[in-house]
C-alpha positions as CSV (number, residue, x, y, z in Angstrom):
1,M,-4.9,25.5,-55.2
2,K,-6.9,23.4,-52.7
3,K,-4.5,21.8,-51.3
4,L,-2.9,24.9,-50.4
5,L,-6.5,26.5,-49.1
6,N,-6.8,23.5,-46.7
7,I,-2.9,24.2,-45.5
8,L,-4.0,27.4,-44.6
9,I,-7.3,27.1,-42.8
10,L,-5.2,24.5,-40.8
11,F,-2.4,26.8,-39.9
12,C,-5.3,29.2,-39.0
13,L,-6.6,27.1,-36.6
14,F,-3.5,25.6,-35.4
15,T,-2.8,29.8,-35.0
16,I,-5.9,30.2,-33.1
17,G,-5.4,26.9,-30.7
18,L,-2.3,28.6,-29.5
19,Q,-4.1,32.2,-28.9
20,A,-6.9,30.2,-27.2
21,Q,-4.8,29.1,-24.3
22,I,-1.2,30.4,-23.5
23,I,0.9,29.8,-20.6
24,I,1.2,32.6,-17.9
25,E,4.9,32.9,-18.0
26,S,4.9,33.9,-14.2
27,T,3.4,30.8,-13.0
28,R,5.9,28.2,-14.1
29,S,7.5,26.6,-11.7
30,Q,9.7,23.4,-11.5
31,V,11.0,20.8,-8.6
32,T,13.3,18.3,-8.8
33,S,14.4,15.6,-6.3
34,P,17.8,15.4,-4.5
35,D,19.3,13.5,-7.0
36,G,17.7,15.6,-9.8
37,K,16.5,12.1,-11.8
38,Y,12.5,13.6,-11.3
39,V,11.6,16.9,-12.9
40,F,8.3,18.5,-11.9
41,D,6.7,21.1,-14.0
42,T,3.8,22.9,-13.5
43,Y,2.3,26.1,-14.9
44,Q,-1.0,27.7,-15.8
45,K,-2.5,28.5,-19.1
46,E,-5.1,31.1,-19.7
47,F,-8.1,31.1,-22.0
48,P,-9.8,33.7,-24.2
49,K,-12.9,34.4,-21.8
50,G,-10.2,34.8,-18.8
51,E,-10.2,31.7,-17.8
52,K,-7.3,30.1,-16.0
53,Q,-6.0,26.1,-15.6
54,L,-3.2,24.6,-13.9
55,Y,-1.2,21.6,-15.0
56,Y,1.8,20.0,-14.8
57,T,4.2,17.3,-16.4
58,L,6.8,15.1,-15.0
59,S,9.8,13.5,-16.3
60,Y,12.2,10.6,-15.1
61,N,15.5,10.0,-16.0
62,N,15.2,12.4,-19.3
63,K,12.4,10.1,-20.1
64,T,8.6,11.1,-20.3
65,V,6.3,9.8,-17.3
66,I,3.2,12.5,-17.3
67,E,2.6,14.3,-20.2
68,E,0.7,17.6,-19.5
69,S,-2.0,17.2,-17.6
70,E,-4.8,19.1,-15.4
71,L,-4.9,19.8,-11.3
72,G,-7.1,21.4,-9.3
73,V,-10.3,20.7,-7.1
74,L,-14.2,20.9,-8.2
75,I,-15.6,22.6,-5.4
76,E,-19.4,23.3,-5.7
77,N,-20.0,26.2,-3.3
78,Q,-22.9,28.1,-3.8
79,L,-25.5,26.8,-1.5
80,F,-22.9,27.7,1.4
81,E,-22.3,30.6,0.1
82,S,-26.1,31.6,0.4
83,A,-26.4,30.2,3.6
84,L,-23.9,32.9,4.6
85,A,-25.4,35.7,2.8
86,I,-22.1,35.4,0.9
87,P,-22.1,36.0,-2.9
88,N,-21.9,32.9,-5.4
89,D,-19.2,32.1,-7.3
90,T,-20.0,32.4,-10.9
91,F,-16.9,30.6,-12.6
92,K,-17.8,27.2,-14.1
93,I,-14.9,25.6,-12.8
94,W,-14.2,26.4,-9.4
95,G,-10.4,26.8,-10.1
96,E,-11.0,28.8,-13.5
97,N,-10.2,32.3,-11.5
98,L,-7.4,31.3,-9.2
99,T,-4.1,33.6,-8.8
100,L,-0.6,32.4,-8.3
101,T,0.5,35.1,-5.5
102,G,4.0,33.2,-3.9
103,K,6.3,30.2,-3.8
104,T,7.6,28.9,-0.9
105,V,10.8,26.1,-1.1
106,N,11.8,23.8,1.8
107,N,14.3,20.9,1.9
108,V,13.9,18.0,4.6
109,N,16.4,15.3,5.2
110,T,15.9,13.7,8.1
111,V,15.9,9.8,9.7
112,W,13.6,8.0,11.6
113,K,13.0,4.7,12.8
114,P,9.7,2.7,12.6
115,V,8.3,0.8,15.4
116,Y,8.5,-2.0,12.6
117,G,8.6,-2.3,9.1
118,E,11.1,-3.6,6.4
119,H,13.7,-1.0,7.6
120,A,15.4,-0.4,10.9
121,T,15.7,3.4,9.6
122,I,13.8,5.3,7.0
123,R,15.2,7.8,5.3
124,D,13.0,11.1,4.6
125,H,15.0,13.5,2.1
126,Y,12.6,15.4,-0.3
127,N,12.2,19.0,-2.2
128,E,9.4,20.8,-1.3
129,L,7.4,23.4,-3.4
130,T,4.5,25.3,-2.2
131,L,2.4,27.7,-4.7
132,K,0.2,29.8,-2.5
133,F,-2.8,30.8,-5.0
134,F,-5.9,33.3,-4.1
135,K,-9.2,33.4,-6.5
136,S,-9.0,36.7,-7.6
137,G,-11.7,39.2,-7.7
138,E,-13.5,38.1,-4.9
139,N,-13.4,40.6,-2.7
140,T,-17.0,41.2,-3.3
141,G,-18.9,41.4,0.3
142,E,-19.6,43.0,3.3
143,H,-16.9,42.6,6.2
144,E,-18.9,43.6,9.4
145,G,-17.0,43.4,12.7
146,G,-15.9,39.3,13.6
147,Y,-18.1,38.4,10.3
148,D,-16.5,38.1,7.5
149,K,-19.0,38.0,4.3
150,R,-16.3,38.4,1.3
151,R,-16.0,35.4,-1.1
152,Y,-12.5,34.6,0.2
153,Y,-10.7,31.3,-0.9
154,M,-7.0,30.6,-0.8
155,M,-5.6,27.3,-1.9
156,N,-1.5,26.0,-1.9
157,F,-0.6,23.4,-4.0
158,I,2.1,21.3,-2.9
159,I,4.6,19.3,-4.4
160,R,7.1,17.1,-2.7
161,A,10.3,15.1,-4.8
162,Y,12.0,12.5,-3.5
163,N,14.5,10.2,-5.0
164,D,12.2,7.7,-4.3
165,G,8.5,9.1,-6.4
166,I,6.6,12.6,-6.6
167,A,4.0,13.6,-4.2
168,F,1.4,16.2,-4.8
169,R,-1.8,17.2,-2.7
170,Y,-4.0,20.5,-2.0
171,H,-4.0,22.5,0.7
172,F,-6.7,25.2,2.2
173,P,-5.7,27.4,4.6
174,E,-7.8,28.7,7.0
175,A,-10.8,30.4,6.0
176,T,-12.0,33.7,7.6
177,N,-15.5,33.5,6.7
178,G,-16.9,30.3,8.0
179,L,-17.2,28.6,5.0
180,F,-17.1,25.1,4.8
181,L,-15.7,23.2,1.1
182,H,-18.0,20.8,-1.0
183,I,-15.8,19.0,-2.6
184,T,-17.2,17.3,-5.2
185,G,-14.2,15.9,-7.1
186,E,-10.4,16.5,-9.0
187,Q,-9.7,17.7,-12.0
188,T,-6.3,15.8,-11.1
189,Q,-5.3,13.8,-13.9
190,F,-2.8,11.6,-15.2
191,T,-1.9,11.5,-19.0
192,L,0.8,8.9,-19.7
193,P,2.7,8.3,-23.1
194,E,1.1,6.6,-26.0
195,G,1.3,2.6,-25.7
196,T,1.1,2.2,-22.2
197,M,-0.2,-1.0,-20.6
198,A,-1.9,-1.0,-17.4
199,Y,-2.1,-4.1,-14.8
200,Y,-5.7,-3.0,-14.5
201,E,-7.3,-4.2,-10.9
202,R,-11.2,-3.4,-10.7
203,W,-11.5,-4.2,-7.3
204,A,-8.9,-4.7,-3.9
205,Q,-9.4,-8.0,-3.7
206,G,-9.9,-8.6,-7.3
207,P,-7.3,-10.5,-10.3
208,Y,-5.3,-8.3,-12.7
209,S,-5.4,-7.7,-16.2
210,L,-2.6,-6.3,-18.2
211,L,-4.8,-3.6,-20.3
212,P,-4.1,-0.6,-22.5
213,L,-5.3,3.0,-21.1
214,K,-8.8,2.4,-23.4
215,D,-11.8,0.7,-23.0
216,W,-12.1,0.0,-19.7
217,T,-15.3,-1.8,-18.0
218,D,-14.6,0.4,-14.7
219,E,-12.2,2.3,-12.1
220,C,-9.2,0.8,-11.7
221,E,-7.5,0.4,-7.5
222,R,-4.6,1.8,-6.6
223,P,-1.6,1.4,-6.4
224,L,-1.6,1.0,-10.0
225,T,1.4,0.2,-12.0
226,M,1.9,0.6,-15.3
227,K,4.8,-0.2,-18.5
228,L,5.7,2.2,-20.4
229,Q,7.1,2.3,-23.9
230,N,10.4,4.6,-23.0
231,G,11.2,1.1,-20.7
232,L,10.0,2.8,-17.7
233,T,7.6,1.3,-14.9
234,V,5.3,3.6,-13.4
235,A,3.1,3.5,-10.3
236,L,0.3,6.0,-9.7
237,G,-1.0,6.1,-5.7
238,E,-2.5,7.7,-2.9
239,A,-0.6,8.5,0.6
240,E,-2.5,9.7,4.0
241,M,-6.0,9.5,3.2
242,I,-7.5,9.5,6.5
243,D,-10.7,11.5,6.3
244,Y,-11.5,11.9,2.4
245,A,-13.2,9.9,0.1
246,R,-11.1,6.9,-1.7
247,M,-9.7,7.7,-5.2
248,K,-9.5,5.1,-7.7
249,F,-8.3,5.7,-11.5
250,R,-10.8,5.6,-14.3
251,L,-10.3,6.8,-18.5
252,N,-11.0,10.3,-19.2
253,D,-13.7,10.2,-21.7
254,K,-12.2,13.5,-23.7
255,K,-8.7,13.0,-23.3
256,A,-6.4,9.6,-24.8
257,N,-4.1,7.9,-22.4
258,T,-5.6,9.7,-19.4
259,L,-6.5,8.4,-16.1
260,Q,-8.4,10.9,-14.1
261,A,-8.4,10.3,-10.0
262,S,-12.0,9.3,-9.1
263,L,-13.4,10.0,-5.8
264,Y,-15.7,7.6,-4.3
265,S,-18.5,10.8,-3.4
266,S,-18.4,14.1,-2.3
267,V,-16.3,15.5,0.9
268,D,-17.2,18.0,3.2
269,V,-14.4,19.7,4.9
270,I,-13.8,22.7,7.4
271,T,-10.3,24.7,6.5
272,P,-7.6,24.3,7.6
273,Y,-7.6,21.1,5.3
274,S,-5.4,19.0,3.1
275,T,-6.3,16.7,0.6
276,P,-4.6,13.1,0.8
277,W,-1.0,12.6,-1.4
278,R,-1.2,11.6,-5.0
279,V,1.8,9.9,-5.6
280,I,3.6,8.9,-8.9
281,M,6.6,6.5,-8.7
282,A,8.8,5.8,-11.9
283,A,11.7,3.3,-12.0
284,E,13.7,1.9,-15.1
285,K,13.5,-1.5,-13.1
286,A,10.4,-2.9,-11.9
287,T,12.1,-4.0,-8.4
288,D,13.1,-0.3,-7.6
289,L,9.5,0.3,-7.0
290,I,9.7,-1.8,-4.3
291,A,12.9,-0.4,-3.3
292,N,11.3,3.0,-3.0
293,N,7.9,1.8,-1.0
294,D,8.8,3.7,2.4
295,I,7.7,6.9,0.0
296,I,3.8,6.2,1.3
297,L,5.2,5.9,5.2
298,N,7.5,9.1,4.5
299,L,4.1,11.2,3.7
300,N,2.0,10.7,7.0
301,P,2.5,12.1,10.4
302,E,5.1,10.6,12.8
303,N,4.0,8.0,15.2
304,K,1.2,9.1,17.8
305,I,1.7,6.5,20.5
306,K,4.1,7.4,23.1
307,D,4.6,3.8,24.5
308,T,4.7,1.1,21.8
309,S,6.0,-1.9,23.9
310,W,3.1,-3.5,23.7
311,I,2.6,-3.5,19.7
312,K,4.7,-7.1,18.8
313,P,4.7,-8.4,14.9
314,G,4.5,-11.9,14.7
315,K,3.1,-15.0,12.9
316,V,-0.2,-15.8,13.1
317,M,-2.4,-19.2,13.2
318,R,-6.2,-19.1,12.6
319,V,-8.2,-21.4,14.3
320,A,-9.9,-23.6,12.2
321,K,-12.3,-25.6,14.6
322,L,-13.8,-22.9,16.8
323,T,-13.6,-24.9,20.1
324,Q,-12.0,-24.2,23.3
325,E,-9.8,-27.6,22.4
326,D,-8.9,-26.8,19.1
327,A,-8.0,-23.6,20.3
328,K,-5.6,-25.4,22.8
329,K,-4.4,-27.6,20.0
330,C,-3.6,-24.2,18.3
331,V,-1.8,-22.4,21.1
332,D,0.4,-25.7,21.5
333,F,1.2,-25.8,18.0
334,A,2.5,-22.2,18.2
335,A,4.4,-22.2,21.0
336,E,6.1,-25.7,19.7
337,R,6.7,-23.9,16.0
338,G,7.7,-20.4,16.8
339,L,4.5,-18.5,15.8
340,Q,3.0,-15.5,18.3
341,Y,-0.4,-15.5,18.2
342,I,-3.7,-17.7,17.2
343,H,-6.6,-16.0,16.2
344,I,-10.2,-17.1,16.6
345,D,-11.7,-16.1,13.4
346,A,-15.7,-15.6,12.3
347,G,-18.6,-16.8,13.6
348,W,-17.2,-17.0,17.7
349,Y,-20.0,-14.6,19.2
350,G,-22.7,-15.5,16.7
351,P,-23.8,-14.8,12.9
352,E,-21.6,-12.0,11.6
353,M,-23.4,-10.6,9.2
354,S,-26.1,-9.6,11.7
355,M,-26.8,-6.9,13.3
356,S,-28.3,-8.7,16.3
357,S,-24.8,-10.4,17.0
358,D,-23.3,-9.4,20.8
359,A,-19.5,-9.3,20.3
360,T,-19.0,-9.4,24.0
361,T,-20.6,-13.2,24.2
362,V,-19.5,-15.9,23.3
363,A,-22.4,-17.5,21.3
364,E,-24.4,-20.0,22.7
365,N,-23.5,-22.7,20.3
366,K,-19.8,-22.1,21.0
367,D,-18.0,-23.6,24.0
368,F,-15.6,-20.7,24.1
369,D,-14.2,-19.4,27.7
370,I,-12.2,-16.4,26.1
371,P,-10.3,-15.1,29.2
372,A,-9.6,-18.8,30.2
373,L,-8.1,-19.1,26.1
374,A,-6.2,-15.6,26.6
375,A,-4.4,-16.9,30.1
376,Y,-3.9,-20.2,29.0
377,A,-2.2,-18.7,25.6
378,S,-0.3,-16.4,27.6
379,S,1.3,-18.8,29.8
380,K,2.9,-20.4,27.0
381,G,3.9,-16.9,25.5
382,I,1.4,-17.1,23.1
383,G,-1.0,-13.8,21.9
384,L,-5.1,-13.9,21.4
385,M,-6.7,-12.2,18.4
386,V,-10.2,-12.5,17.7
387,Y,-12.5,-11.6,15.0
388,V,-15.0,-8.9,14.7
389,N,-17.4,-7.8,11.9
390,Q,-18.0,-4.2,11.4
391,R,-21.7,-4.1,11.9
392,A,-20.7,-5.1,15.6
393,L,-18.0,-2.6,15.9
394,V,-20.0,-0.2,14.8
395,Q,-22.6,-0.5,17.8
396,Q,-20.5,-1.9,20.4
397,L,-16.8,-0.8,20.1
398,D,-16.9,1.5,22.7
399,E,-18.0,-1.3,24.9
400,I,-16.0,-4.3,23.4
401,L,-12.7,-2.7,24.2
402,P,-12.4,-2.4,27.9
403,L,-13.8,-5.7,27.8
404,Y,-11.3,-7.5,25.4
405,K,-8.5,-6.1,27.2
406,K,-10.1,-7.0,30.8
407,W,-10.0,-10.8,28.8
408,G,-6.5,-10.5,27.7
409,I,-7.5,-10.2,24.1
410,K,-4.7,-8.9,22.3
411,G,-5.7,-7.6,18.6
412,I,-9.0,-7.4,16.9
413,K,-9.5,-8.2,13.1
414,F,-12.1,-5.9,11.7
415,G,-14.2,-7.9,9.4
416,F,-16.1,-6.4,5.9
417,V,-15.7,-2.9,6.5
418,Q,-17.5,-0.8,4.8
419,I,-14.8,1.8,2.8
420,G,-14.8,4.7,0.3
421,N,-16.8,7.7,1.0
422,Q,-15.5,10.4,3.9
423,H,-18.0,9.0,6.2
424,W,-16.4,5.6,7.2
425,S,-12.8,6.3,6.6
426,T,-13.0,8.8,9.3
427,W,-14.8,6.2,11.4
428,L,-12.2,3.4,10.4
429,H,-9.1,5.4,11.2
430,D,-10.6,6.9,14.3
431,A,-11.6,3.1,15.5
432,V,-7.6,2.6,15.0
433,R,-7.1,5.0,17.3
434,K,-9.5,4.1,20.0
435,C,-8.1,0.6,19.5
436,A,-4.6,2.2,20.6
437,E,-6.0,3.5,23.3
438,Y,-6.6,-0.1,24.5
439,E,-3.7,-1.2,23.7
440,M,-4.8,-3.5,20.8
441,L,-3.5,-4.7,17.5
442,V,-5.8,-4.3,14.3
443,D,-5.7,-6.0,11.4
444,I,-8.4,-4.4,8.8
445,H,-9.9,-7.2,6.5
446,D,-11.3,-7.2,3.1
447,E,-11.5,-4.1,0.6
448,Y,-9.7,-1.4,2.8
449,R,-6.3,-0.8,1.1
450,P,-3.0,1.1,3.2
451,T,-1.7,4.5,2.6
452,G,0.6,4.5,5.2
453,F,-1.4,5.3,8.7
454,S,0.7,2.6,10.1
455,R,3.5,5.2,10.6
456,T,1.2,7.6,12.6
457,Y,-0.8,4.6,14.5
458,P,1.7,1.3,14.3
459,N,-0.9,-0.4,15.9
460,L,-2.5,-0.8,12.6
461,M,-0.6,-3.9,11.7
462,T,-1.3,-5.1,8.5
463,Q,-4.8,-5.2,6.5
464,E,-6.1,-7.3,3.3
465,G,-7.2,-5.7,0.3
466,I,-5.5,-8.4,-1.3
467,R,-6.7,-11.4,-3.8
468,G,-4.9,-14.0,-1.5
469,N,-5.5,-17.6,-0.5
470,E,-8.8,-17.0,0.5
471,E,-9.9,-16.9,-3.3
472,M,-6.2,-19.5,-3.7
473,P,-5.0,-17.3,-6.9
474,D,-2.7,-18.5,-9.1
475,A,1.4,-18.2,-9.2
476,T,1.2,-15.3,-12.1
477,H,-1.2,-13.4,-9.8
478,N,1.3,-13.5,-6.7
479,T,4.1,-12.8,-8.8
480,I,2.2,-9.5,-10.0
481,L,1.6,-8.2,-6.1
482,P,4.6,-7.4,-5.0
483,F,4.9,-4.5,-7.9
484,T,1.4,-3.4,-7.1
485,R,-0.7,-4.1,-3.9
486,F,2.2,-4.4,-1.7
487,L,3.8,-0.5,-2.7
488,A,1.1,0.4,-0.4
489,G,1.9,-1.7,2.7
490,A,1.3,-4.5,4.5
491,G,-0.5,-7.5,2.9
492,D,-2.3,-10.1,4.7
493,Y,-2.5,-12.7,2.1
494,T,-3.2,-15.7,4.8
495,I,-0.5,-17.9,3.5
496,C,-1.6,-21.4,3.3
497,Y,0.6,-24.9,3.0
498,Y,-1.0,-28.4,3.8
499,N,-4.8,-27.5,2.1
500,N,-4.9,-29.3,-0.9
501,R,-7.0,-26.1,-2.9
502,I,-3.5,-24.4,-3.2
503,K,-2.7,-23.3,-7.1
504,T,1.3,-23.5,-6.7
505,T,4.0,-25.3,-5.2
506,H,4.3,-26.1,-1.5
507,A,8.6,-24.2,-1.7
508,H,6.2,-21.4,-3.3
509,Q,4.0,-20.9,-0.1
510,L,7.0,-21.3,1.7
511,A,9.1,-18.7,-0.2
512,M,5.8,-16.2,0.2
513,A,6.7,-15.8,4.1
514,A,9.9,-14.0,2.7
515,V,8.7,-12.3,-0.2
516,Y,5.0,-10.9,1.3
517,Y,5.6,-8.4,4.0
518,S,3.2,-8.2,7.1
519,P,3.8,-7.6,10.5
520,L,1.3,-10.1,11.5
521,Q,1.9,-13.3,8.8
522,F,-0.6,-15.8,8.7
523,L,0.3,-19.1,8.1
524,Y,-1.6,-22.3,7.9
525,W,-4.6,-20.2,7.0
526,Y,-7.2,-23.4,6.2
527,D,-4.7,-25.9,8.3
528,Q,-5.0,-27.4,11.4
529,P,-1.9,-28.5,13.8
530,S,-2.9,-32.2,12.8
531,A,-1.9,-31.6,9.2
532,Y,1.8,-31.3,10.3
533,T,3.6,-34.8,10.3
534,G,6.9,-34.1,10.6
535,E,8.0,-32.4,7.4
536,P,11.2,-30.8,7.8
537,E,11.3,-27.7,5.3
538,I,8.6,-26.3,8.0
539,E,11.5,-25.2,10.0
540,F,11.7,-22.3,7.6
541,F,8.5,-21.0,9.1
542,D,9.3,-21.8,12.4
543,K,12.4,-19.5,11.8
544,V,11.4,-16.3,9.4
545,K,10.4,-13.0,11.3
546,T,7.9,-10.7,10.7
547,L,10.1,-7.6,11.5
548,W,12.9,-6.5,9.5
549,D,16.3,-4.3,9.6
550,D,16.8,-4.4,6.2
551,T,15.2,-5.5,2.7
552,K,16.8,-5.8,-0.8
553,A,14.4,-6.3,-3.7
554,I,17.1,-8.8,-5.6
555,D,15.7,-9.4,-9.1
556,G,12.2,-10.0,-10.7
557,D,9.6,-8.5,-13.6
558,I,6.1,-8.1,-12.9
559,G,3.9,-11.3,-13.6
560,E,7.3,-13.4,-14.2
561,F,9.4,-13.9,-11.0
562,V,10.4,-11.6,-7.9
563,T,13.0,-12.2,-5.6
564,I,13.6,-10.6,-2.4
565,A,15.8,-11.1,0.7
566,R,15.3,-9.8,4.1
567,R,17.8,-9.4,7.2
568,S,16.5,-9.7,10.7
569,G,19.8,-9.4,13.0
570,E,22.2,-11.3,11.3
571,D,20.0,-13.9,9.2
572,W,18.8,-13.0,6.3
573,F,15.3,-15.0,4.4
574,L,15.2,-15.3,1.1
575,G,12.3,-16.0,-1.0
576,T,11.8,-16.2,-4.8
577,I,8.5,-17.4,-6.6
578,G,8.0,-18.3,-9.9
579,N,4.8,-17.6,-12.4
580,N,2.6,-20.4,-14.1
581,E,5.7,-20.9,-16.1
582,A,8.7,-23.3,-15.3
583,R,11.8,-21.2,-15.2
584,S,15.7,-21.1,-14.4
585,I,16.9,-18.0,-12.7
586,V,20.5,-17.1,-10.9
587,T,20.4,-15.4,-7.5
588,P,23.4,-13.5,-6.7
589,L,24.4,-13.1,-3.4
590,S,26.1,-9.9,-3.0
591,F,23.7,-8.7,0.1
592,L,25.9,-10.9,2.2
593,D,28.2,-9.4,4.8
594,E,31.8,-8.9,2.7
595,G,34.2,-12.0,4.3
596,Q,31.4,-14.2,6.2
597,K,30.6,-17.7,5.2
598,Y,27.1,-18.5,5.6
599,I,25.0,-21.5,6.3
600,A,22.5,-21.7,3.5
601,N,19.2,-23.8,4.4
602,I,17.6,-23.9,1.0
603,Y,14.1,-25.4,0.4
604,T,13.0,-26.6,-3.2
605,D,10.6,-28.3,-5.1
606,D,11.4,-31.9,-5.7
607,D,8.7,-34.6,-6.8
608,K,11.3,-37.0,-5.5
609,I,11.1,-36.2,-1.9
610,E,8.8,-39.0,-0.3
611,T,6.7,-36.4,1.9
612,K,3.4,-35.3,1.2
613,T,4.2,-31.4,0.0
614,K,7.7,-32.9,-2.2
615,V,10.1,-30.0,-0.6
616,K,13.9,-31.0,-0.7
617,V,16.3,-29.6,2.1
618,T,19.9,-28.9,1.1
619,R,22.3,-27.0,3.2
620,L,25.6,-25.6,1.8
621,I,28.3,-22.9,2.5
622,V,28.2,-19.7,0.6
623,D,29.7,-15.9,0.8
624,N,28.7,-12.9,-0.9
625,T,30.4,-14.1,-4.1
626,S,28.2,-17.0,-5.0
627,S,25.3,-16.9,-7.1
628,L,22.6,-19.8,-6.9
629,Q,21.4,-21.2,-9.8
630,F,17.8,-22.7,-9.1
631,R,15.4,-24.6,-11.8
632,L,12.1,-23.4,-10.7
633,K,8.8,-25.8,-11.5
634,A,5.5,-24.1,-13.2
635,S,4.1,-22.5,-10.1
636,G,7.3,-22.6,-7.9
637,G,9.7,-21.1,-5.8
638,C,12.4,-21.7,-3.0
639,A,13.0,-20.2,0.0
640,I,16.4,-20.0,1.8
641,H,17.2,-18.9,5.4
642,F,20.8,-18.0,5.5
643,T,23.0,-17.6,9.2
644,P,26.7,-17.4,9.5
645,A,28.8,-20.1,9.8
646,T,30.4,-21.3,12.3
647,K,34.1,-23.5,12.1
648,E,32.0,-26.6,12.7
649,D,29.0,-25.3,9.9
650,V,31.5,-25.2,7.5
651,K,33.5,-28.5,8.4
652,K,29.9,-30.3,8.1
653,N,28.5,-28.8,4.9
654,K,29.1,-28.8,1.8
655,A,30.2,-25.9,0.0
656,Y,28.3,-24.6,-3.3
657,K,30.0,-25.7,-6.3
658,K,29.5,-23.2,-9.3
659,N,26.8,-23.8,-11.7
660,Q,25.2,-26.0,-9.6
661,I,21.7,-26.8,-10.0
662,L,19.5,-26.2,-7.0
């Protein structure tokens, strides 16, 4: 009897729970990707006291990606309302009285050409659904002449479904009553299936830990890549964050397996205004995330720079010793080795952390003549870039830009930028716009993570926001990056070669020049020209490009290994990097043109080679039916440069033999 009573009680509680929140059927909406694989469902529920809440779910290939999760923006506008003599909104949560008033659908299918990138053309193809909401019951207040004292709020929820992923944002149409919006946060949630494991990274230049969605010590950076038990790999990201507060992810303290969009700080906006895009990507194979990362660029406005002829990607060498003589040696080395830029790093104008350092003048203890150095570099076809800390940029940007252009400087590396809140986000992107006016390239260092602004202002060529060779991470970390950080955009890893602190093999470092995308690719970060003593494999650095016509993610898995091939003209460059363990891999060459033979210049680790770098160079004839077999050393890698073979090449070089181990 007691058992039956307990069952009845549970049944009643369950029934009450169902009555407590009822789906408003008229609000059910769905949008699918053009290929039908992504299905995004959204709806409102109503609670006993009349409050409403917006929710969504997401599936991919009939597999759950996101379980029921909240949507919404947290706004505290009572102070602004009072100041404008508008009655206060009495609802506890701003969106609790939103009423759906209309829907619009749109389909876009276009192709655009980036100034530079991982592909020569990018397809922008999506289905879009816009849900229009109005805060019901809020038409209190007076409407006197041109001054509207009514509490009048509208919000659109916009979803775009690409074959590459799903993106959504909140848009606030122009208000008629002069109200500002004081955004204190977002309700945006991502509830993942039980058992999800995340590649947790506390800060942008931090290490990764594979963790369940519980017991995190802090927020997690974006993009956040996760492994689901249903076999999917899922990544969460952010796009078009230019004048908002940076988002990270934190665990929801009330709902299991749920990530909460967490803003750095509050945001104050004037309507019309759109928040940044929240992006969800899913894939059956982890490498498909790499193949689909154009979604971040597609979610940003088109290029605003009319004449882009001065925006030239290239390879960069840092001047390790800050003297005019050493800088000229770097210019000569760059010209000889096929690099395009040299870079003068921190300290040339004084202590970088001092507000009193003057970035318009060379420090007294340095013997640089910047205009003379720029002219010398230009005579050799080399551009000059310089480092400037944000402390100087904040005070002197308007002064240094015309001066640097006069000196012949081609670009600025922004150092130690403050990121996170709305003010500094806006300042940073405005600074990039100003640099464009003076034809100045930009590389942003430290914690900044890209969200696609390089499409709109392609003079922003690369950025750090990555744990690279300034920290000397291990090989396993390096194999995580293509599936996580590089989904957001170009990364300035600062590749090294001769420095004895690297924790990988030299072939691994070579391969990173093809695996890691950066239109300004820094090589030889801690090296000097004198470190080169004729090592033959350096020809790969000489010839590798930073501007690509096509990119293929061939194979790999997070933290294990990755193989990426990139095409420039008729040539292909391939890089494979492995983790801390030795492994055997097979690399099919099906991406090569059918019927064309290629000479494969292959660079692998070999302890028998009598050079300090121990890299073997092998030249073999291959075609698109070949599958190369490699035995990678622990922390190793391999790099390959494919060029169409001439008849003479075929005569001079042996063909790759099936099952030959390289």
